[in-house]
PDB file of N, CA, C and O in Angstrom:
ATOM      1  N   MET A   1     129.293 -15.340  36.697  1.00  0.00           N
ATOM      2  CA  MET A   1     129.613 -15.860  38.056  1.00  0.00           C
ATOM      3  C   MET A   1     129.800 -14.678  39.099  1.00  0.00           C
ATOM      4  O   MET A   1     129.222 -14.593  40.183  1.00  0.00           O
ATOM      5  N   SER A   2     130.688 -13.811  38.584  1.00  0.00           N
ATOM      6  CA  SER A   2     130.966 -12.620  39.497  1.00  0.00           C
ATOM      7  C   SER A   2     129.780 -11.718  39.731  1.00  0.00           C
ATOM      8  O   SER A   2     129.627 -11.097  40.783  1.00  0.00           O
ATOM      9  N   SER A   3     128.858 -11.666  38.601  1.00  0.00           N
ATOM     10  CA  SER A   3     127.680 -10.795  38.888  1.00  0.00           C
ATOM     11  C   SER A   3     126.799 -11.447  39.831  1.00  0.00           C
ATOM     12  O   SER A   3     126.067 -10.756  40.539  1.00  0.00           O
ATOM     13  N   HIS A   4     126.796 -12.801  39.919  1.00  0.00           N
ATOM     14  CA  HIS A   4     125.987 -13.496  40.927  1.00  0.00           C
ATOM     15  C   HIS A   4     126.527 -13.247  42.330  1.00  0.00           C
ATOM     16  O   HIS A   4     125.764 -13.095  43.284  1.00  0.00           O
ATOM     17  N   LEU A   5     127.833 -13.210  42.439  1.00  0.00           N
ATOM     18  CA  LEU A   5     128.420 -13.031  43.724  1.00  0.00           C
ATOM     19  C   LEU A   5     128.211 -11.569  44.258  1.00  0.00           C
ATOM     20  O   LEU A   5     128.078 -11.337  45.460  1.00  0.00           O
ATOM     21  N   ASN A   6     128.189 -10.580  43.270  1.00  0.00           N
ATOM     22  CA  ASN A   6     127.960  -9.213  43.541  1.00  0.00           C
ATOM     23  C   ASN A   6     126.473  -9.080  43.944  1.00  0.00           C
ATOM     24  O   ASN A   6     126.201  -8.333  44.883  1.00  0.00           O
ATOM     25  N   SER A   7     125.538  -9.718  43.333  1.00  0.00           N
ATOM     26  CA  SER A   7     124.119  -9.541  43.721  1.00  0.00           C
ATOM     27  C   SER A   7     123.937 -10.212  45.063  1.00  0.00           C
ATOM     28  O   SER A   7     123.172  -9.717  45.892  1.00  0.00           O
ATOM     29  N   ASN A   8     124.606 -11.313  45.306  1.00  0.00           N
ATOM     30  CA  ASN A   8     124.420 -11.859  46.795  1.00  0.00           C
ATOM     31  C   ASN A   8     124.945 -10.986  47.785  1.00  0.00           C
ATOM     32  O   ASN A   8     124.391 -10.923  48.882  1.00  0.00           O
ATOM     33  N   ASN A   9     126.054 -10.234  47.498  1.00  0.00           N
ATOM     34  CA  ASN A   9     126.694  -9.296  48.554  1.00  0.00           C
ATOM     35  C   ASN A   9     125.750  -8.148  48.656  1.00  0.00           C
ATOM     36  O   ASN A   9     125.590  -7.637  49.764  1.00  0.00           O
ATOM     37  N   ASN A  10     125.062  -7.653  47.554  1.00  0.00           N
ATOM     38  CA  ASN A  10     124.214  -6.495  47.642  1.00  0.00           C
ATOM     39  C   ASN A  10     123.027  -6.935  48.532  1.00  0.00           C
ATOM     40  O   ASN A  10     122.628  -6.166  49.407  1.00  0.00           O
ATOM     41  N   GLN A  11     122.432  -8.176  48.339  1.00  0.00           N
ATOM     42  CA  GLN A  11     121.338  -8.646  49.155  1.00  0.00           C
ATOM     43  C   GLN A  11     121.666  -8.740  50.599  1.00  0.00           C
ATOM     44  O   GLN A  11     120.831  -8.456  51.457  1.00  0.00           O
ATOM     45  N   ASN A  12     122.937  -9.157  50.896  1.00  0.00           N
ATOM     46  CA  ASN A  12     123.300  -9.353  52.271  1.00  0.00           C
ATOM     47  C   ASN A  12     123.417  -7.773  52.894  1.00  0.00           C
ATOM     48  O   ASN A  12     122.969  -7.520  54.012  1.00  0.00           O
ATOM     49  N   GLU A  13     123.955  -6.920  52.194  1.00  0.00           N
ATOM     50  CA  GLU A  13     124.009  -5.615  52.612  1.00  0.00           C
ATOM     51  C   GLU A  13     122.558  -4.990  52.920  1.00  0.00           C
ATOM     52  O   GLU A  13     122.347  -4.287  53.909  1.00  0.00           O
ATOM     53  N   VAL A  14     121.604  -5.315  51.987  1.00  0.00           N
ATOM     54  CA  VAL A  14     120.388  -4.746  52.243  1.00  0.00           C
ATOM     55  C   VAL A  14     119.681  -5.406  53.377  1.00  0.00           C
ATOM     56  O   VAL A  14     118.962  -4.713  54.096  1.00  0.00           O
ATOM     57  N   ASN A  15     119.815  -6.660  53.602  1.00  0.00           N
ATOM     58  CA  ASN A  15     119.291  -7.484  54.633  1.00  0.00           C
ATOM     59  C   ASN A  15     119.767  -6.942  55.977  1.00  0.00           C
ATOM     60  O   ASN A  15     119.013  -6.787  56.938  1.00  0.00           O
ATOM     61  N   MET A  16     121.177  -6.643  55.979  1.00  0.00           N
ATOM     62  CA  MET A  16     121.816  -6.111  57.331  1.00  0.00           C
ATOM     63  C   MET A  16     121.315  -4.729  57.500  1.00  0.00           C
ATOM     64  O   MET A  16     121.245  -4.301  58.652  1.00  0.00           O
ATOM     65  N   GLN A  17     120.935  -3.925  56.455  1.00  0.00           N
ATOM     66  CA  GLN A  17     120.519  -2.586  56.843  1.00  0.00           C
ATOM     67  C   GLN A  17     119.087  -2.547  57.124  1.00  0.00           C
ATOM     68  O   GLN A  17     118.637  -1.567  57.717  1.00  0.00           O
ATOM     69  N   SER A  18     118.280  -3.553  56.747  1.00  0.00           N
ATOM     70  CA  SER A  18     116.864  -3.521  57.024  1.00  0.00           C
ATOM     71  C   SER A  18     116.554  -4.195  58.426  1.00  0.00           C
ATOM     72  O   SER A  18     115.409  -4.114  58.870  1.00  0.00           O
ATOM     73  N   LYS A  19     117.406  -4.766  59.035  1.00  0.00           N
ATOM     74  CA  LYS A  19     117.272  -5.425  60.373  1.00  0.00           C
ATOM     75  C   LYS A  19     116.990  -4.257  61.390  1.00  0.00           C
ATOM     76  O   LYS A  19     117.610  -3.194  61.372  1.00  0.00           O
ATOM     77  N   VAL A  20     115.980  -4.573  62.288  1.00  0.00           N
ATOM     78  CA  VAL A  20     115.747  -3.621  63.339  1.00  0.00           C
ATOM     79  C   VAL A  20     116.183  -4.188  64.669  1.00  0.00           C
ATOM     80  O   VAL A  20     115.801  -5.313  64.991  1.00  0.00           O
ATOM     81  N   ARG A  21     116.915  -3.518  65.412  1.00  0.00           N
ATOM     82  CA  ARG A  21     117.280  -3.920  66.695  1.00  0.00           C
ATOM     83  C   ARG A  21     116.354  -3.644  67.737  1.00  0.00           C
ATOM     84  O   ARG A  21     115.813  -2.538  67.780  1.00  0.00           O
ATOM     85  N   LEU A  22     116.089  -4.588  68.646  1.00  0.00           N
ATOM     86  CA  LEU A  22     115.079  -4.559  69.764  1.00  0.00           C
ATOM     87  C   LEU A  22     115.467  -3.455  70.630  1.00  0.00           C
ATOM     88  O   LEU A  22     114.585  -2.696  71.032  1.00  0.00           O
ATOM     89  N   THR A  23     116.770  -3.260  70.990  1.00  0.00           N
ATOM     90  CA  THR A  23     117.193  -2.284  71.921  1.00  0.00           C
ATOM     91  C   THR A  23     116.862  -0.788  71.320  1.00  0.00           C
ATOM     92  O   THR A  23     116.467   0.119  72.053  1.00  0.00           O
ATOM     93  N   ASP A  24     117.048  -0.647  70.036  1.00  0.00           N
ATOM     94  CA  ASP A  24     116.760   0.610  69.364  1.00  0.00           C
ATOM     95  C   ASP A  24     115.174   0.915  69.533  1.00  0.00           C
ATOM     96  O   ASP A  24     114.767   2.051  69.777  1.00  0.00           O
ATOM     97  N   LEU A  25     114.416  -0.078  69.399  1.00  0.00           N
ATOM     98  CA  LEU A  25     112.938   0.052  69.338  1.00  0.00           C
ATOM     99  C   LEU A  25     112.581   0.341  70.819  1.00  0.00           C
ATOM    100  O   LEU A  25     111.736   1.188  71.110  1.00  0.00           O
ATOM    101  N   LEU A  26     113.216  -0.352  71.702  1.00  0.00           N
ATOM    102  CA  LEU A  26     112.883  -0.038  73.220  1.00  0.00           C
ATOM    103  C   LEU A  26     113.185   1.396  73.554  1.00  0.00           C
ATOM    104  O   LEU A  26     112.401   2.115  74.173  1.00  0.00           O
ATOM    105  N   SER A  27     114.412   1.789  73.095  1.00  0.00           N
ATOM    106  CA  SER A  27     114.826   3.128  73.538  1.00  0.00           C
ATOM    107  C   SER A  27     113.945   4.201  72.890  1.00  0.00           C
ATOM    108  O   SER A  27     113.640   5.228  73.497  1.00  0.00           O
ATOM    109  N   ARG A  28     113.540   3.933  71.627  1.00  0.00           N
ATOM    110  CA  ARG A  28     112.612   4.842  70.975  1.00  0.00           C
ATOM    111  C   ARG A  28     111.255   4.923  71.734  1.00  0.00           C
ATOM    112  O   ARG A  28     110.731   6.022  71.917  1.00  0.00           O
ATOM    113  N   ILE A  29     110.706   3.821  72.159  1.00  0.00           N
ATOM    114  CA  ILE A  29     109.593   3.765  72.947  1.00  0.00           C
ATOM    115  C   ILE A  29     109.674   4.506  74.274  1.00  0.00           C
ATOM    116  O   ILE A  29     108.739   5.186  74.695  1.00  0.00           O
ATOM    117  N   ASN A  30     110.769   4.358  74.885  1.00  0.00           N
ATOM    118  CA  ASN A  30     110.980   5.018  76.231  1.00  0.00           C
ATOM    119  C   ASN A  30     111.116   6.521  75.932  1.00  0.00           C
ATOM    120  O   ASN A  30     110.659   7.313  76.755  1.00  0.00           O
ATOM    121  N   GLU A  31     111.661   6.933  74.908  1.00  0.00           N
ATOM    122  CA  GLU A  31     111.766   8.401  74.666  1.00  0.00           C
ATOM    123  C   GLU A  31     110.379   9.088  74.313  1.00  0.00           C
ATOM    124  O   GLU A  31     110.102  10.232  74.674  1.00  0.00           O
ATOM    125  N   GLU A  32     109.477   8.217  73.517  1.00  0.00           N
ATOM    126  CA  GLU A  32     108.276   8.679  73.284  1.00  0.00           C
ATOM    127  C   GLU A  32     107.427   8.795  74.425  1.00  0.00           C
ATOM    128  O   GLU A  32     106.624   9.723  74.523  1.00  0.00           O
ATOM    129  N   LYS A  33     107.566   7.837  75.362  1.00  0.00           N
ATOM    130  CA  LYS A  33     106.758   7.931  76.664  1.00  0.00           C
ATOM    131  C   LYS A  33     107.110   9.058  77.531  1.00  0.00           C
ATOM    132  O   LYS A  33     106.260   9.635  78.209  1.00  0.00           O
ATOM    133  N   LYS A  34     108.426   9.402  77.521  1.00  0.00           N
ATOM    134  CA  LYS A  34     108.967  10.668  78.262  1.00  0.00           C
ATOM    135  C   LYS A  34     108.338  11.892  77.600  1.00  0.00           C
ATOM    136  O   LYS A  34     107.910  12.801  78.310  1.00  0.00           O
ATOM    137  N   ILE A  35     108.268  11.949  76.364  1.00  0.00           N
ATOM    138  CA  ILE A  35     107.739  13.125  75.627  1.00  0.00           C
ATOM    139  C   ILE A  35     106.193  13.233  75.947  1.00  0.00           C
ATOM    140  O   ILE A  35     105.682  14.318  76.224  1.00  0.00           O
ATOM    141  N   GLU A  36     105.526  12.132  75.898  1.00  0.00           N
ATOM    142  CA  GLU A  36     104.094  12.116  76.136  1.00  0.00           C
ATOM    143  C   GLU A  36     103.801  12.443  77.620  1.00  0.00           C
ATOM    144  O   GLU A  36     102.859  13.169  77.938  1.00  0.00           O
ATOM    145  N   ARG A  37     104.613  11.902  78.485  1.00  0.00           N
ATOM    146  CA  ARG A  37     104.511  12.361  79.864  1.00  0.00           C
ATOM    147  C   ARG A  37     104.647  13.787  80.150  1.00  0.00           C
ATOM    148  O   ARG A  37     103.849  14.374  80.880  1.00  0.00           O
ATOM    149  N   ASN A  38     105.737  14.408  79.535  1.00  0.00           N
ATOM    150  CA  ASN A  38     105.872  15.856  79.471  1.00  0.00           C
ATOM    151  C   ASN A  38     104.650  16.633  79.015  1.00  0.00           C
ATOM    152  O   ASN A  38     104.210  17.576  79.674  1.00  0.00           O
ATOM    153  N   ARG A  39     104.092  16.205  77.837  1.00  0.00           N
ATOM    154  CA  ARG A  39     103.035  16.792  77.313  1.00  0.00           C
ATOM    155  C   ARG A  39     101.811  16.851  78.088  1.00  0.00           C
ATOM    156  O   ARG A  39     101.088  17.844  78.164  1.00  0.00           O
ATOM    157  N   ASN A  40     101.605  15.667  78.695  1.00  0.00           N
ATOM    158  CA  ASN A  40     100.462  15.494  79.561  1.00  0.00           C
ATOM    159  C   ASN A  40     100.568  16.313  80.893  1.00  0.00           C
ATOM    160  O   ASN A  40      99.545  16.725  81.442  1.00  0.00           O
ATOM    161  N   LEU A  41     101.795  16.542  81.398  1.00  0.00           N
ATOM    162  CA  LEU A  41     102.087  17.270  82.555  1.00  0.00           C
ATOM    163  C   LEU A  41     101.805  18.702  82.259  1.00  0.00           C
ATOM    164  O   LEU A  41     101.190  19.399  83.066  1.00  0.00           O
ATOM    165  N   ALA A  42     102.285  19.202  81.003  1.00  0.00           N
ATOM    166  CA  ALA A  42     102.191  20.613  80.655  1.00  0.00           C
ATOM    167  C   ALA A  42     100.558  20.902  80.455  1.00  0.00           C
ATOM    168  O   ALA A  42     100.048  21.950  80.851  1.00  0.00           O
ATOM    169  N   LEU A  43      99.853  19.917  79.838  1.00  0.00           N
ATOM    170  CA  LEU A  43      98.448  20.210  79.737  1.00  0.00           C
ATOM    171  C   LEU A  43      97.718  20.176  81.098  1.00  0.00           C
ATOM    172  O   LEU A  43      96.743  20.904  81.283  1.00  0.00           O
ATOM    173  N   SER A  44      98.128  19.434  81.945  1.00  0.00           N
ATOM    174  CA  SER A  44      97.492  19.391  83.386  1.00  0.00           C
ATOM    175  C   SER A  44      97.748  20.723  84.125  1.00  0.00           C
ATOM    176  O   SER A  44      96.881  21.319  84.764  1.00  0.00           O
ATOM    177  N   VAL A  45      98.969  21.112  83.980  1.00  0.00           N
ATOM    178  CA  VAL A  45      99.224  22.397  84.641  1.00  0.00           C
ATOM    179  C   VAL A  45      98.564  23.553  83.964  1.00  0.00           C
ATOM    180  O   VAL A  45      98.183  24.496  84.657  1.00  0.00           O
ATOM    181  N   ALA A  46      98.394  23.563  82.655  1.00  0.00           N
ATOM    182  CA  ALA A  46      97.591  24.620  82.083  1.00  0.00           C
ATOM    183  C   ALA A  46      96.160  24.580  82.472  1.00  0.00           C
ATOM    184  O   ALA A  46      95.541  25.613  82.726  1.00  0.00           O
ATOM    185  N   ALA A  47      95.640  23.424  82.521  1.00  0.00           N
ATOM    186  CA  ALA A  47      94.186  23.264  82.937  1.00  0.00           C
ATOM    187  C   ALA A  47      93.952  23.705  84.339  1.00  0.00           C
ATOM    188  O   ALA A  47      92.962  24.379  84.622  1.00  0.00           O
ATOM    189  N   VAL A  48      94.876  23.327  85.268  1.00  0.00           N
ATOM    190  CA  VAL A  48      94.731  23.759  86.651  1.00  0.00           C
ATOM    191  C   VAL A  48      95.009  25.200  86.711  1.00  0.00           C
ATOM    192  O   VAL A  48      94.303  25.864  87.469  1.00  0.00           O
ATOM    193  N   SER A  49      95.949  25.804  86.014  1.00  0.00           N
ATOM    194  CA  SER A  49      96.087  27.254  86.076  1.00  0.00           C
ATOM    195  C   SER A  49      94.856  27.976  85.540  1.00  0.00           C
ATOM    196  O   SER A  49      94.449  28.938  86.190  1.00  0.00           O
ATOM    197  N   ALA A  50      94.244  27.633  84.471  1.00  0.00           N
ATOM    198  CA  ALA A  50      93.003  28.105  83.920  1.00  0.00           C
ATOM    199  C   ALA A  50      91.824  28.153  84.897  1.00  0.00           C
ATOM    200  O   ALA A  50      91.084  29.133  84.982  1.00  0.00           O
ATOM    201  N   VAL A  51      91.688  27.008  85.650  1.00  0.00           N
ATOM    202  CA  VAL A  51      90.605  26.913  86.603  1.00  0.00           C
ATOM    203  C   VAL A  51      90.957  27.760  87.743  1.00  0.00           C
ATOM    204  O   VAL A  51      90.043  28.376  88.291  1.00  0.00           O
ATOM    205  N   THR A  52      92.217  27.881  88.197  1.00  0.00           N
ATOM    206  CA  THR A  52      92.562  28.780  89.363  1.00  0.00           C
ATOM    207  C   THR A  52      92.261  30.204  88.873  1.00  0.00           C
ATOM    208  O   THR A  52      91.531  30.916  89.563  1.00  0.00           O
ATOM    209  N   VAL A  53      92.741  30.628  87.808  1.00  0.00           N
ATOM    210  CA  VAL A  53      92.552  31.927  87.435  1.00  0.00           C
ATOM    211  C   VAL A  53      90.955  32.342  87.282  1.00  0.00           C
ATOM    212  O   VAL A  53      90.458  33.379  87.720  1.00  0.00           O
ATOM    213  N   PHE A  54      90.331  31.391  86.628  1.00  0.00           N
ATOM    214  CA  PHE A  54      88.781  31.599  86.488  1.00  0.00           C
ATOM    215  C   PHE A  54      88.230  31.697  87.985  1.00  0.00           C
ATOM    216  O   PHE A  54      87.458  32.614  88.265  1.00  0.00           O
ATOM    217  N   GLY A  55      88.563  30.891  88.820  1.00  0.00           N
ATOM    218  CA  GLY A  55      88.124  31.012  90.291  1.00  0.00           C
ATOM    219  C   GLY A  55      88.404  32.287  90.891  1.00  0.00           C
ATOM    220  O   GLY A  55      87.536  32.886  91.527  1.00  0.00           O
ATOM    221  N   ILE A  56      89.722  32.799  90.704  1.00  0.00           N
ATOM    222  CA  ILE A  56      90.130  34.029  91.407  1.00  0.00           C
ATOM    223  C   ILE A  56      89.262  35.238  90.724  1.00  0.00           C
ATOM    224  O   ILE A  56      88.934  36.208  91.409  1.00  0.00           O
ATOM    225  N   ILE A  57      88.925  35.141  89.420  1.00  0.00           N
ATOM    226  CA  ILE A  57      88.224  36.168  88.763  1.00  0.00           C
ATOM    227  C   ILE A  57      86.794  36.213  89.307  1.00  0.00           C
ATOM    228  O   ILE A  57      86.255  37.304  89.493  1.00  0.00           O
ATOM    229  N   LEU A  58      86.148  35.036  89.574  1.00  0.00           N
ATOM    230  CA  LEU A  58      84.873  34.926  90.013  1.00  0.00           C
ATOM    231  C   LEU A  58      84.786  35.486  91.480  1.00  0.00           C
ATOM    232  O   LEU A  58      83.783  36.126  91.797  1.00  0.00           O
ATOM    233  N   THR A  59      85.817  35.266  92.406  1.00  0.00           N
ATOM    234  CA  THR A  59      85.679  35.683  93.738  1.00  0.00           C
ATOM    235  C   THR A  59      85.881  37.139  93.846  1.00  0.00           C
ATOM    236  O   THR A  59      85.579  37.702  94.898  1.00  0.00           O
ATOM    237  N   LEU A  60      86.386  37.824  92.812  1.00  0.00           N
ATOM    238  CA  LEU A  60      86.522  39.275  92.844  1.00  0.00           C
ATOM    239  C   LEU A  60      85.208  39.886  92.491  1.00  0.00           C
ATOM    240  O   LEU A  60      85.087  41.111  92.456  1.00  0.00           O
TER     241      LEU A  60
END
């Protein structure tokens, strides 16, 4: 009987640990969006800089 209760307690603990909170998921998505936005901005700046440098070199 007591082993049955212990197994139920263990199952409850596992179920509580495996639950995913919506707020955690949303905050993770927002953080990933910020990181992606920063990467895109850095890539755009690098591309514009390369085109500018190439244009300056051609005009000389």
